[in-house]
C-alpha atoms as a printed R data frame, in Angstrom:
    type eleno elety resid chain resno       x        y       z
1   ATOM     1    CA   UNK     A     1 134.932  -92.577 201.183
2   ATOM     2    CA   UNK     A     2 133.807  -92.060 204.848
3   ATOM     3    CA   UNK     A     3 135.472  -89.728 207.172
4   ATOM     4    CA   UNK     A     4 134.005  -91.405 210.337
5   ATOM     5    CA   UNK     A     5 136.702  -91.669 213.111
6   ATOM     6    CA   UNK     A     6 136.874  -95.141 214.783
7   ATOM     7    CA   UNK     A     7 139.312  -96.693 217.284
8   ATOM     8    CA   UNK     A     8 141.455  -99.441 215.800
9   ATOM     9    CA   UNK     A     9 144.087 -101.611 217.758
10  ATOM    10    CA   UNK     A    10 147.677 -100.566 216.878
11  ATOM    11    CA   UNK     A    11 148.515 -104.181 216.105
12  ATOM    12    CA   UNK     A    12 146.308 -104.287 213.256
13  ATOM    13    CA   UNK     A    13 147.852 -101.239 211.405
14  ATOM    14    CA   UNK     A    14 150.430 -102.041 208.941
15  ATOM    15    CA   UNK     A    15 152.879  -99.575 207.200
16  ATOM    16    CA   UNK     A    16 152.572  -99.143 203.450
17  ATOM    17    CA   UNK     A    17 155.913 -100.572 201.893
18  ATOM    18    CA   UNK     A    18 155.927  -97.710 199.261
19  ATOM    19    CA   UNK     A    19 155.409  -94.816 201.627
20  ATOM    20    CA   UNK     A    20 157.902  -92.107 200.337
21  ATOM    21    CA   UNK     A    21 157.484  -89.753 203.435
22  ATOM    22    CA   UNK     A    22 160.477  -89.532 205.736
23  ATOM    23    CA   UNK     A    23 161.018  -87.466 208.923
24  ATOM    24    CA   UNK     A    24 164.045  -86.538 210.603
25  ATOM    25    CA   UNK     A    25 165.037  -87.818 214.026
26  ATOM    26    CA   UNK     A    26 164.798  -84.371 215.618
27  ATOM    27    CA   UNK     A    27 161.264  -83.687 214.074
28  ATOM    28    CA   UNK     A    28 160.144  -87.277 215.179
29  ATOM    29    CA   UNK     A    29 161.174  -86.507 218.719
30  ATOM    30    CA   UNK     A    30 159.121  -83.357 218.546
31  ATOM    31    CA   UNK     A    31 156.099  -85.117 217.224
32  ATOM    32    CA   UNK     A    32 156.326  -87.599 220.196
33  ATOM    33    CA   UNK     A    33 156.635  -84.772 222.677
34  ATOM    34    CA   UNK     A    34 153.820  -82.875 221.127
35  ATOM    35    CA   UNK     A    35 151.413  -86.044 221.476
36  ATOM    36    CA   UNK     A    36 152.690  -86.801 224.855
37  ATOM    37    CA   UNK     A    37 152.094  -83.277 226.029
38  ATOM    38    CA   UNK     A    38 148.710  -82.606 224.363
39  ATOM    39    CA   UNK     A    39 147.304  -86.035 223.795
40  ATOM    40    CA   UNK     A    40 146.020  -84.860 220.462
41  ATOM    41    CA   UNK     A    41 146.930  -86.073 216.942
42  ATOM    42    CA   UNK     A    42 145.309  -86.052 213.484
43  ATOM    43    CA   UNK     A    43 143.465  -89.497 212.898
44  ATOM    44    CA   UNK     A    44 145.573  -91.859 210.944
45  ATOM    45    CA   UNK     A    45 144.107  -92.676 207.360
46  ATOM    46    CA   UNK     A    46 144.079  -96.503 206.660
47  ATOM    47    CA   UNK     A    47 142.420  -98.783 204.306
48  ATOM    48    CA   UNK     A    48 141.098 -102.485 204.773
49  ATOM    49    CA   UNK     A    49 144.038 -104.638 203.966
50  ATOM    50    CA   UNK     A    50 145.125 -108.130 203.448
51  ATOM    51    CA   UNK     A    51 148.398 -109.474 201.657
52  ATOM    52    CA   UNK     A    52 146.205 -111.107 198.981
53  ATOM    53    CA   UNK     A    53 144.389 -107.886 198.034
54  ATOM    54    CA   UNK     A    54 145.610 -106.876 194.608
55  ATOM    55    CA   UNK     A    55 144.553 -104.777 191.681
56  ATOM    56    CA   UNK     A    56 142.648 -107.621 190.095
57  ATOM    57    CA   UNK     A    57 140.679 -108.166 193.272
58  ATOM    58    CA   UNK     A    58 139.122 -104.681 193.494
59  ATOM    59    CA   UNK     A    59 135.550 -104.552 194.404
60  ATOM    60    CA   UNK     A    60 132.837 -102.833 192.342
61  ATOM    61    CA   UNK     A    61 131.359  -99.442 193.165
62  ATOM    62    CA   UNK     A    62 128.590 -100.786 195.172
63  ATOM    63    CA   UNK     A    63 131.111 -102.392 197.434
64  ATOM    64    CA   UNK     A    64 132.921  -99.135 197.852
65  ATOM    65    CA   UNK     A    65 129.730  -97.733 199.828
66  ATOM    66    CA   UNK     A    66 130.645  -99.982 202.850
67  ATOM    67    CA   UNK     A    67 130.846  -97.825 205.795
68  ATOM    68    CA   UNK     A    68 133.936  -97.466 207.946
69  ATOM    69    CA   UNK     A    69 132.370  -99.080 210.903
70  ATOM    70    CA   UNK     A    70 131.267 -102.087 208.959
71  ATOM    71    CA   UNK     A    71 134.829 -102.285 207.425
72  ATOM    72    CA   UNK     A    72 136.374 -102.264 210.876
73  ATOM    73    CA   UNK     A    73 134.210 -105.301 211.939
74  ATOM    74    CA   UNK     A    74 134.942 -107.263 208.592
75  ATOM    75    CA   UNK     A    75 138.846 -107.198 208.372
76  ATOM    76    CA   UNK     A    76 141.697 -108.000 210.511
77  ATOM    77    CA   UNK     A    77 144.340 -105.720 209.283
78  ATOM    78    CA   UNK     A    78 144.688 -102.159 207.915
79  ATOM    79    CA   UNK     A    79 147.277 -100.530 205.789
80  ATOM    80    CA   UNK     A    80 148.411  -97.089 206.732
81  ATOM    81    CA   UNK     A    81 147.847  -94.409 203.781
82  ATOM    82    CA   UNK     A    82 148.741  -91.267 205.882
83  ATOM    83    CA   UNK     A    83 150.163  -91.110 209.511
84  ATOM    84    CA   UNK     A    84 153.086  -93.571 209.444
85  ATOM    85    CA   UNK     A    85 154.975  -91.273 211.811
86  ATOM    86    CA   UNK     A    86 152.040  -90.492 213.966
87  ATOM    87    CA   UNK     A    87 151.532  -94.464 214.255
88  ATOM    88    CA   UNK     A    88 155.126  -94.846 215.273
89  ATOM    89    CA   UNK     A    89 154.985  -92.189 217.862
90  ATOM    90    CA   UNK     A    90 151.845  -93.473 219.378
91  ATOM    91    CA   UNK     A    91 153.369  -96.933 219.715
92  ATOM    92    CA   UNK     A    92 156.543  -95.365 221.417
93  ATOM    93    CA   UNK     A    93 154.238  -93.699 223.724
94  ATOM    94    CA   UNK     A    94 152.461  -96.937 224.718
95  ATOM    95    CA   UNK     A    95 149.216  -96.512 222.980
96  ATOM    96    CA   UNK     A    96 147.414  -99.744 222.191
97  ATOM    97    CA   UNK     A    97 144.563  -98.155 220.038
98  ATOM    98    CA   UNK     A    98 144.452  -95.032 217.926
99  ATOM    99    CA   UNK     A    99 141.848  -92.739 216.053
100 ATOM   100    CA   UNK     A   100 141.659  -93.723 212.434
101 ATOM   101    CA   UNK     A   101 139.536  -92.922 209.441
102 ATOM   102    CA   UNK     A   102 139.024  -95.837 207.138
103 ATOM   103    CA   UNK     A   103 138.819  -95.346 203.330
104 ATOM   104    CA   UNK     A   104 137.920  -98.229 201.194
105 ATOM   105    CA   UNK     A   105 140.186  -97.499 198.151
106 ATOM   106    CA   UNK     A   106 142.043  -99.498 195.562
107 ATOM   107    CA   UNK     A   107 145.825  -99.734 194.842
108 ATOM   108    CA   UNK     A   108 145.904  -96.902 192.236
109 ATOM   109    CA   UNK     A   109 144.031  -94.526 194.532
110 ATOM   110    CA   UNK     A   110 146.209  -95.566 197.358
111 ATOM   111    CA   UNK     A   111 149.349  -94.986 195.455
112 ATOM   112    CA   UNK     A   112 148.164  -91.496 194.406
113 ATOM   113    CA   UNK     A   113 147.485  -90.548 198.025
114 ATOM   114    CA   UNK     A   114 150.815  -91.634 199.116
115 ATOM   115    CA   UNK     A   115 152.336  -89.257 196.769
116 ATOM   116    CA   UNK     A   116 150.047  -86.311 197.483
117 ATOM   117    CA   UNK     A   117 148.840  -86.318 201.068
118 ATOM   118    CA   UNK     A   118 152.113  -85.269 202.596
119 ATOM   119    CA   UNK     A   119 153.014  -82.854 199.782
120 ATOM   120    CA   UNK     A   120 149.917  -80.975 198.963
121 ATOM   121    CA   UNK     A   121 150.383  -77.980 201.558
122 ATOM   122    CA   UNK     A   122 150.527  -74.337 201.423
123 ATOM   123    CA   UNK     A   123 152.981  -71.868 202.896
124 ATOM   124    CA   UNK     A   124 152.924  -69.782 206.033
125 ATOM   125    CA   UNK     A   125 151.848  -66.274 205.960
126 ATOM   126    CA   UNK     A   126 154.926  -64.859 207.912
127 ATOM   127    CA   UNK     A   127 153.024  -62.173 209.648
128 ATOM   128    CA   UNK     A   128 150.385  -64.573 211.015
129 ATOM   129    CA   UNK     A   129 152.899  -67.091 211.947
130 ATOM   130    CA   UNK     A   130 154.948  -64.697 213.972
131 ATOM   131    CA   UNK     A   131 151.853  -63.474 215.702
132 ATOM   132    CA   UNK     A   132 150.992  -66.965 216.812
133 ATOM   133    CA   UNK     A   133 154.574  -67.470 218.072
134 ATOM   134    CA   UNK     A   134 154.213  -64.199 220.063
135 ATOM   135    CA   UNK     A   135 151.064  -65.629 221.751
136 ATOM   136    CA   UNK     A   136 152.838  -68.927 222.475
137 ATOM   137    CA   UNK     A   137 155.812  -67.155 223.726
138 ATOM   138    CA   UNK     A   138 153.814  -65.503 226.445
139 ATOM   139    CA   UNK     A   139 153.381  -68.901 228.078
140 ATOM   140    CA   UNK     A   140 156.328  -70.970 226.739
141 ATOM   141    CA   UNK     A   141 160.024  -70.162 226.586
142 ATOM   142    CA   UNK     A   142 161.370  -70.387 223.144
143 ATOM   143    CA   UNK     A   143 163.598  -73.330 224.137
144 ATOM   144    CA   UNK     A   144 160.502  -75.085 225.027
145 ATOM   145    CA   UNK     A   145 158.654  -74.114 221.768
146 ATOM   146    CA   UNK     A   146 161.686  -75.473 219.836
147 ATOM   147    CA   UNK     A   147 161.175  -78.850 221.531
148 ATOM   148    CA   UNK     A   148 157.681  -78.912 220.018
149 ATOM   149    CA   UNK     A   149 157.754  -76.987 216.869
150 ATOM   150    CA   UNK     A   150 159.615  -77.737 213.603
151 ATOM   151    CA   UNK     A   151 161.643  -74.584 214.021
152 ATOM   152    CA   UNK     A   152 164.860  -74.303 215.941
153 ATOM   153    CA   UNK     A   153 165.309  -71.885 218.927
154 ATOM   154    CA   UNK     A   154 167.480  -69.585 216.807
155 ATOM   155    CA   UNK     A   155 164.789  -69.441 214.059
156 ATOM   156    CA   UNK     A   156 161.890  -68.788 216.605
157 ATOM   157    CA   UNK     A   157 163.849  -66.046 218.313
158 ATOM   158    CA   UNK     A   158 164.555  -64.397 214.948
159 ATOM   159    CA   UNK     A   159 160.807  -64.643 213.998
160 ATOM   160    CA   UNK     A   160 159.792  -63.184 217.342
161 ATOM   161    CA   UNK     A   161 162.308  -60.427 216.915
162 ATOM   162    CA   UNK     A   162 160.785  -59.588 213.425
163 ATOM   163    CA   UNK     A   163 157.327  -59.628 214.793
164 ATOM   164    CA   UNK     A   164 158.261  -57.241 217.596
165 ATOM   165    CA   UNK     A   165 160.202  -54.854 215.166
166 ATOM   166    CA   UNK     A   166 157.406  -54.872 212.740
167 ATOM   167    CA   UNK     A   167 154.729  -54.105 215.546
168 ATOM   168    CA   UNK     A   168 156.840  -51.301 216.874
169 ATOM   169    CA   UNK     A   169 156.979  -49.439 213.465
170 ATOM   170    CA   UNK     A   170 153.481  -50.411 212.452
171 ATOM   171    CA   UNK     A   171 154.485  -52.134 209.174
172 ATOM   172    CA   UNK     A   172 153.774  -55.438 207.732
173 ATOM   173    CA   UNK     A   173 156.558  -57.974 208.063
174 ATOM   174    CA   UNK     A   174 158.769  -58.249 204.965
175 ATOM   175    CA   UNK     A   175 161.533  -60.823 205.106
176 ATOM   176    CA   UNK     A   176 164.527  -58.951 204.056
177 ATOM   177    CA   UNK     A   177 167.444  -60.798 202.499
178 ATOM   178    CA   UNK     A   178 169.731  -60.352 205.428
179 ATOM   179    CA   UNK     A   179 166.956  -61.659 207.731
180 ATOM   180    CA   UNK     A   180 166.772  -65.034 205.913
181 ATOM   181    CA   UNK     A   181 170.192  -66.179 207.413
182 ATOM   182    CA   UNK     A   182 168.472  -67.548 210.555
183 ATOM   183    CA   UNK     A   183 165.361  -69.078 208.950
184 ATOM   184    CA   UNK     A   184 165.820  -72.367 207.166
185 ATOM   185    CA   UNK     A   185 164.143  -72.992 203.852
186 ATOM   186    CA   UNK     A   186 163.974  -76.490 202.222
187 ATOM   187    CA   UNK     A   187 165.472  -76.764 198.748
188 ATOM   188    CA   UNK     A   188 164.567  -80.107 197.069
189 ATOM   189    CA   UNK     A   189 165.920  -81.381 193.820
190 ATOM   190    CA   UNK     A   190 166.664  -84.811 192.320
191 ATOM   191    CA   UNK     A   191 169.972  -86.319 191.036
192 ATOM   192    CA   UNK     A   192 170.847  -89.383 189.153
193 ATOM   193    CA   UNK     A   193 173.613  -91.647 190.536
194 ATOM   194    CA   UNK     A   194 176.491  -89.928 188.727
195 ATOM   195    CA   UNK     A   195 175.287  -86.329 189.648
196 ATOM   196    CA   UNK     A   196 174.997  -87.513 193.328
197 ATOM   197    CA   UNK     A   197 178.618  -88.658 193.432
198 ATOM   198    CA   UNK     A   198 179.791  -85.336 191.761
199 ATOM   199    CA   UNK     A   199 177.767  -83.197 194.313
200 ATOM   200    CA   UNK     A   200 178.930  -85.232 197.303
201 ATOM   201    CA   UNK     A   201 182.561  -84.891 196.216
202 ATOM   202    CA   UNK     A   202 182.052  -81.193 195.880
203 ATOM   203    CA   UNK     A   203 180.483  -80.746 199.245
204 ATOM   204    CA   UNK     A   204 183.241  -82.863 200.889
205 ATOM   205    CA   UNK     A   205 185.936  -80.699 199.477
206 ATOM   206    CA   UNK     A   206 184.144  -77.404 199.985
207 ATOM   207    CA   UNK     A   207 182.917  -78.122 203.609
208 ATOM   208    CA   UNK     A   208 186.288  -79.429 204.938
209 ATOM   209    CA   UNK     A   209 187.056  -75.864 206.288
210 ATOM   210    CA   UNK     A   210 183.633  -75.105 207.591
211 ATOM   211    CA   UNK     A   211 183.825  -74.902 211.312
212 ATOM   212    CA   UNK     A   212 181.026  -72.700 212.260
213 ATOM   213    CA   UNK     A   213 178.176  -74.898 211.195
214 ATOM   214    CA   UNK     A   214 176.684  -77.037 214.159
215 ATOM   215    CA   UNK     A   215 175.453  -79.928 212.103
216 ATOM   216    CA   UNK     A   216 175.774  -81.741 208.791
217 ATOM   217    CA   UNK     A   217 172.750  -79.978 207.174
218 ATOM   218    CA   UNK     A   218 174.253  -76.703 207.861
219 ATOM   219    CA   UNK     A   219 177.709  -77.654 206.620
220 ATOM   220    CA   UNK     A   220 176.229  -78.967 203.390
221 ATOM   221    CA   UNK     A   221 174.205  -75.733 203.010
222 ATOM   222    CA   UNK     A   222 177.199  -73.644 203.399
223 ATOM   223    CA   UNK     A   223 179.263  -75.703 201.257
224 ATOM   224    CA   UNK     A   224 176.607  -75.571 198.343
225 ATOM   225    CA   UNK     A   225 176.364  -71.939 198.772
226 ATOM   226    CA   UNK     A   226 180.185  -71.489 198.509
227 ATOM   227    CA   UNK     A   227 180.142  -73.520 195.289
228 ATOM   228    CA   UNK     A   228 177.286  -71.684 193.883
229 ATOM   229    CA   UNK     A   229 178.931  -68.367 194.708
230 ATOM   230    CA   UNK     A   230 182.255  -69.264 192.988
231 ATOM   231    CA   UNK     A   231 180.372  -70.345 190.015
232 ATOM   232    CA   UNK     A   232 178.657  -67.135 189.727
233 ATOM   233    CA   UNK     A   233 181.817  -64.979 190.221
234 ATOM   234    CA   UNK     A   234 183.621  -67.040 187.616
235 ATOM   235    CA   UNK     A   235 180.944  -66.355 185.163
236 ATOM   236    CA   UNK     A   236 180.882  -62.668 185.964
237 ATOM   237    CA   UNK     A   237 184.558  -62.217 185.413
């Protein structure tokens, strides 16, 4: 597998139909702004592709030694493995070519990478993250940072406040329970069709009187929290 970066025409890049990764409209806008402002992005990972390429037509191990540059000159199309949103952002910005890394891999390897590449990641060390935000805040307003970073302005302001408070008292940042209200944490779980209907109905009923939330995600979070709280209280009685 070669990691040589090469330029490939955008018209030759095709999305993988089984790509499971999705990005919100707001985060996609931030991605576009980031590339537009910096001109920098991670190379897109692709593989040589043709509609006729199937599991049965995989090449032997010797063929897998073909270099990325040789592959570029030998095929007409490339299937995206990692970087679907970056590719769309670049197209939206008018790019005609982009940096790519070509991996000559089979269907099974591709499927494995589609599942893992966007999911194998660590977690931020809060103390280091807030220190970086402090440095950025010396040059950018929090509203401008919110246009580029995954965090909202409210979240960035709270993280900066935590950093300054900890620096003043000379202590490591510990995120107290009451401080978590302004920082969003993803909560992922999977439902079957019947469970989904039940949860959606419960959210609809519970969120009907929620007025302080500014968007659907916040209303849903408040509704689920209310439902969970009532369940806990009922069990404690």
